[in-house]
N, C-alpha and C positions, 0 to 999 in steps of 0.2 A: 504494500500500500504506500509505503514511504517513497519508493521509486516511481510509482504512478504519479504522485504529487510532483515529482521532479519533471516528469513528462509534461504535466499540465503547465507548470511554470515555464518550461522551455517553449511550449506552444504559444503561451501568452506573450513572452518576450519576443519571440520570432515574428509574430504577427504585428505587434504594436510598436516595435522599436523604430521602424522607418515610416510607418504611417503616421501622419501628424495628429495623433490622438493621445500621446503620452504613455509610454510604457510604464513609467513610474506609478501613475494612478492605477493602472490595471494590476500591476504586481503588488502594490500596497493592499488593494482589496483582496486579491487572491491569498496573500500571505496572512491577512487578518484571520482567515479560516483555516488555511493549510498549515500555517506556522511560519514565523519570521525566519529569514535566511541572513547569512552574514553579508557584509559589504563585499567581501571577496567573491562570494557566490553570485551576487547580483552583477558585479562588474564583469566576471568571466563569462556569464551567459550572454551578456551584451556583446562580448567579443565574438561569440558564436554568430550573432546577427551580422557583425562587421565582416566576418569571414565570408558569409554569404554574399555580401555586397562586393567584396574583393573578387570573388569568383565571377559575379555578373559583369563587373567592369574590368576584368582581367585584360581583355584585348585593348581597351581604351588606355589602361595603365601602362601596358608594355609599349603601345604606340607612342605615348607621351615620353616615356623614359628613353626608348631607343631612337626617338625622333628629336633629340635635343637640338640638333642642327637646324631644325625647322623653326623659324622665328615665332610662328604661331604657337607651336608646342612649347617652346621655351618660355614664352610669355605666360601661357596658361600654368605651367609648372611653377614659375616664380610666384604667381598669385596664390596658388595652392599652398606653397611654402610659407608665404607671408601670413595667410589665414591661420595655418597650423601653429606657427611660431607665436603669434599673438595669443592664441588659445593656451598654448603651453606655458608661456611666461605669466599671463594673467591668472592661469589656473594655479600655478605655484604660489603666487601672491595671495590669492583667495584662500588657499589651503593654509598658508602660514598665518594669515589673519584669523583663521577659523570662522570666516564669514560664510555661513551656510544655513539656510532655513531648515527647520525640522521636517522630515518626510512623514508628516502625519496627515490623516485623511482630510481634515477641514481645509487647510491651505491649498492642498492639491486639488480638491474639488472646486474651490474658487478659481484656481489657475485654469482648470479645464473650461469652466464657464466663460471667464473673461477672455481666455485665449481663443475660444470658439467665436465669440463676438468679434474679436480683433481680426481673426482670419477672414471673416465675411467682409468687413470694412476694407481690409488691406487688399484683398483680391479685386474688389470693385475699383479701388484706387489704381491698382496696377494695370487693370484693363484699359484705363484711359491713356496709358502710355503707349508709344509706338512699339510694335513687337521687336524685341531685340534679344539676341542670344549672347551678346558681348559681356564678358566679365571684366569690369573695370577694377582698378586698384581700390577704389572706394568700396566697391562690393566686397572685395577680398578682406579688407580691414574690418568691415561691418560684420561679415560672416564669422570672422574670428572672435569678435567681441560677443556676438549673439550666442555662440556656443557656451561661453562663460555664463551669460545671463540665464540660459536654459539650465545650466548646472546648478546655479545658485537658487533658482526658483523652481523647485520640483513641480511637475505637472504642466509646465509650459510647452514641452516637447522640443527636443533639440532639432529634429528635422523640420518641424513646422516653423520654428523661430528663424532658422537659417534660410529656409526657402523663401519665406515671405519678406525677410529683410532684403535678400537679393532681388526679389521681384520689385519691391518698392523703390530700390535705389538704381534701377535701370535695366536689370536683367529680367525684363517682363515676360520673356518666354518661359512657360512653366517647366518644360523639359530641361532647358539649359540651367535654370536656377536649381532644379532638383539634382541634376548631375553634379554640379559644383558642390552643393551642400553635402551630398553623399560621399563624394571623393575626399572632401576635407575631413569628414567623419572617420574615414578609414585610419589614417595615422593617429588621429586624436584618441579614438577608442582603444587602439592597440597599445598606445602609450599608457593610457589609464589602466588597462588590464595588466600590463607588465609591472607598473608601479605597485598595484594592489597585491599581485602575486608575490613580488619581491618582499613587500612589507610583511605579508603573511608567513612566508618561508623563514624569515629572520626573527619571527616572534613566536611566542608560545601558542598563539591561536591556530597556527598552521597544523599543529598536531591534532587538534579536534575537528578540523575540517573534513567532511565526508567527500573525498575526491571522486569516489564512484558516482555518488549522487550528482555532483557538480558536472562530471563528465557526461552523464546521461542528459542533463538539462542543456549542456553546451551543444551536443550533437542535434538534439531535437530543435533547439533554437536556430541552429544553422540551416537545417532543412526547411523549417517553416518560414524563416526570413527570406530564403531564396525564392520560395513560391510567392510570398506576399509582395516582395519588391518587384519581381518580374511582372506581377499583375498590376501593381501601382504604376510602373513605367508605361505600360500600355494604356491604362485608364486615363492618365493625365494628358495624353496626347489630344483627346477630344472631350475631356470633361473638366469641370472646375473642381476646386477643393471644398466646395460648399457642403457636400454630404458629410465630410469629415468634421466640419465646423458644427453642423447641426448635431451630429453624434456626440461631440465633446460637450455641448451645452446640455443635452439630455442626460448623458452619463454623469456629468458634474452635478446637475440638479438632483438626480436620483441619490447620489452620495450625500448631498446636503440634507435631503429629505430623510434618509435613513439615519443620519446623525441626529436630526431633530426629533425623530421618534425613539431614539435610544437604542436602535438596532446595532449601530456602529458606535465605536467610541474612539 
């Protein structure tokens, strides 16, 4: 039964990590009933979802790396690097300062609702802009900062925050904004996972970690993320993000209602 719970958590993480609906909110609710997991567990199953995106974008990544002599590829790689470095540096600063909101249900629920409303407003604003797939340095810097904002405010959704920041600042093409946001997320989440694993292995907590359970959740997360991201990339070519925004508002409202009734605490 314990490992079945890990399968469930892996599915939830895989489906929700890259859809702009907040994996944190869904994992919090699931772990409320299934049982809380360690920070290492949550970070590593996120890495499973990142592995799935790496596989999906493998050709794009190798083309960028092997095509360094191409000015367009070089420019794109530089902007990816800038976004990642901003996230890495600010992330360390935030960690050192201990500035992080608690991952409890009420603030996450409000973040889901407010984020859903913001998504609707932001997409409508982006649609007024001329269609553009260009990634500017302004977009790269803003995406790097947006990743930190999403990390500090659980429930905002890293993918949703970065995609819409890119769209509002000029990369109005949904597919282009999504690709850049996902590609920046690859080194970011791998770095976060490596940091957490190293911290666990050098502390006493690593002894108590159930690595079999974590491995199961990681594999399931990878498979489900691969399927959900493939679907998302096809969906956004001809559809808005509005359905995800409405889902966020309904889900967040439901959580607030359950809190009000005392079903959740």
